[in-house]
N, C-alpha and C positions, 0 to 999 in steps of 0.2 A: 209611466211614459218616459221619465227622465232616465231610467235605466236602459231604455232602448236607444238612447243617443250614443252611438259608437263612433261618431266622426272624430278624427284626431287621436283616437286611442291606439296604443301599440299593444299587440299581443305577442308576448315573449315566447318564442319557440325556436328550436334548432332545426331549421329546414333549409333546403336548397334556396328557396326564395329569399329567406331571411339573410342568407350569407352572400347573396348577389350584391354587386356594387350598386349603390343608389342611383348612379347615372344610368345603369342598365334598366332599372325599374322605372325611372322617369321616362326614358325613351319608350319602354314597353307600354306605359299608360298613354303616351302621345300617339303611338301607332294604333293602339286599341281604340282610342276615341275617334281617330281619323277613319278607321275601317267601319266603325259603327255608322258614320254618316255616308258611307259608300254603299250601304245596303240597298239592293234593288231586287233581290229574289230570296225565296225562302232558304235556299242553300247557304247564302251568306249569314243568315241569322243562326242557322244550325252550326255553321262553322265557328262563329263567334261564341255561341254558348258552349260548344265543346272545348274551345280553347280556354274559356273562363273556368269550366268545371275542372279541367286537368290542372290549371294553375292553382286553384283553391285546394285541390287534393294534395299537390306537391307542397304547398305552403303549411299544411297541417293545422291551419286555422279552422276551428269548428264551424260547420255550415250553419248551425243554428245561431252562432254568435254573429256571423256575417249577415244573415237574413234579418236579424233583429234590428239592424240599422234601417231597414226599409219601413219600419213602423213610423219613424220620425218624418218621412216624406210621403206617407200614405195619402194624405189629403191633397197635396200638390199633384201626386201621380194620378189620383182619381179625377181630379178637376181637369187635368190635361186630356185624359182619354175620353171623358164625357163630352168635352167641348168638340173634339174631333168626331165623335160618334154622332152627335146631334146636328152638326152644322156642315158636314161634307155632303154635297149633293150626289145623287145617283138614283138608281132603281130602288124604290122602297121595299124593304123586307118586313119591317114592323112599323105599323102606323096606328097611333092612338091620339085622337083629338088633334092637337097641333103639333104633336111630336111625330117625327118621321125619321126612321133609321134606315140607311141604305146599306147595301152589300159593300159598297166602297168604303163607307164610314166604318163598318165593322172591321174590314180588312186593314184599314189604316190605323184603327184603334189598337188592334192586336200587334201590328208592327211597331207603333209608337210606344206602346206599353212595354213590350219586350226590350226595345232599344233603351228606354229610360232605366229599366231595371238593371240591364247589363252595364249601363254607364255608371250607375251608382255603385254596384257591386265591384266593378273593375277598378274604379278610382279609389274606393274605400280600402281595397286590398293593399294599396300602396302604403297607407298609414298603418295598417295592421302589421305589416312586415318591415317597416322602416321607422327607426327612431327619429325624433325631431332634429337631433344633431346630424344624423346621416342625411336627412333631407336637405338641411342647410349646406352641408358640404357638397352634396350632389348638385344642387342648383348653382351654387357658387362656382363649382368647377365646370359644369356643363355650359353655363351662360357667361363664363368669364370673358369671352371675346367682346361682349357688349360694353365692357369697361372702357374700350378704346374710343367709343362714341359718347362717353360721358354718363352711361347708365350705371347707377350705383347697385350693382348686382348683389354684392355681399349684404348690403343693408336691406334690400328687398327680400332676400332669402332668409335673413335673420328675423324680419317682421313676420314672414309667413310661418317660420318655425315657432315663434313665440305665440302666434295666434292659434296654431294647431295645439300647442301645449296648454293653452289657457282654456280650450273648449271643455275638456273633462274636468278641469279644476273648478271652473265657473258652474258647470253642471252639478258638481258635488256641493258647491257653495249654495246654489239655488235650492237644492233638496234640503239642506240643513235649515235654510231660512223658512221654507214652506212648513217643515215639521215644527219649528219654533212658533210660527204664527198660528198654526193649527192648534197647538197646545194652549195658545192664548185665547182661543175661542173663535178665530176667523174661519168661515166656511167658504171653501173654494168651489164646491160642487153644486150647491143648490142655488136657486134664484134664476132671474132672467139674465139676459146678456149684459145689460147695464150694471146690474149688481156684481156680476162676475168680473167685469172690467174694473170697477171700483175696488173690489177685493184684491186686485193685483197690485195696487199702489203700495201696500205695506211690504210687497215682495221686491218690486223694481227698485225702490229707493235704497234699501240695504244692499241689494245686489250691485248697484252702481257704486256705492261707497266701498264695498268689498273689492270690486274690480279696480278702482282707482288706487286703493291702498296697496293692493298686490302689485300693480304696475309701478307705483312709486318705490316699493321695496325692491322690485327687480332692477329698476333704473339705478338705485343707490348701490345695489350689489355689483352691477356691472361697472359703475364708475369707481368703486373701491378696488376693483380688480384691474383698473387702468385699461378698460375697453374703450377703444377709439376707432372702431371700424376694422375692416379686413386688410388694410394696407400694412404690409410688412409682417403679418402674423404668421407664425408657424403652426403646424398641427402635430399632435401626439401620434395620431394614426392617419397619415396622408393616404388618399385614395390611390389604389393601384389595381389595374385590371388583372384578373386571374384567368386561368384557362376556362373555368366555368362561365365567366362573363363573356368571353369571346364566343363560346358555344351558344350562349343565350342570344347574342346578337344575330348569329346565323339563323337560329330558330325564328326570331322576330322578322327577319327579312324574308324568309320562306313563307311565313304566315301572311305577310303583306303582299307578296307576290300572288299567293293563292286567292286572297281576297280580291285583288285587282282583277284577276282572271275571272272569278265567279261574278263580279259586278259588271264587267265591261265586255268580256269576250266569250263567256260561256254560253252555250246554246240554251241553258236552263234559266237564264236571267229574265 
């Protein structure tokens, strides 16, 4: 299960998506998320899925690796679709005892499930193709105008970058602790719910200690390098738009225009 957690992990590859400016990729994720909530017809779902498939193909990230991340949210996804299927009123299609499933519920469940899956895959592709340092620089540059109203953009971007970087590190640390406790005779699989909860105590405490230790080491390393925020800092590789970035912006605006047309003006909506 721990190996299925791919959130925050970077997949190193030489692809067009990897070489894009992080600001372009952040804007692409924003546009994609907005268009997902604009869906009102099957055509919009097909267009979003097609756009996602093409992007994944260009990124050269293995599809199996991307889909593996869905296992970590399978329970949440299943719970969400089941709630909609069982509690949306309409003409009953399946009825058993007090359980009634309507055609509207099934339709909404399919739409919601596909929307959630595309949302997770689309946003996770950002971290697969962008390093934490690039994300920090992209957020800092994109939201720099908020500094004028007192928003500490650089500090927020740095915290997000550190959080993403710590996810795979803490996952690896958790796996080591579980193996060590299993070797000491602790059983995490058998027994009732209460027993399983109690068996997690020997994992949670060392994990918190390891997390605090790593955070303290990181803070000391940043202080020893005279890090005091983003004011007056220079960059070894400053962000600069290339021709491919401008073309990517054009593609994104075309995609947004098509989605707006399909959602609000198309006769098939």
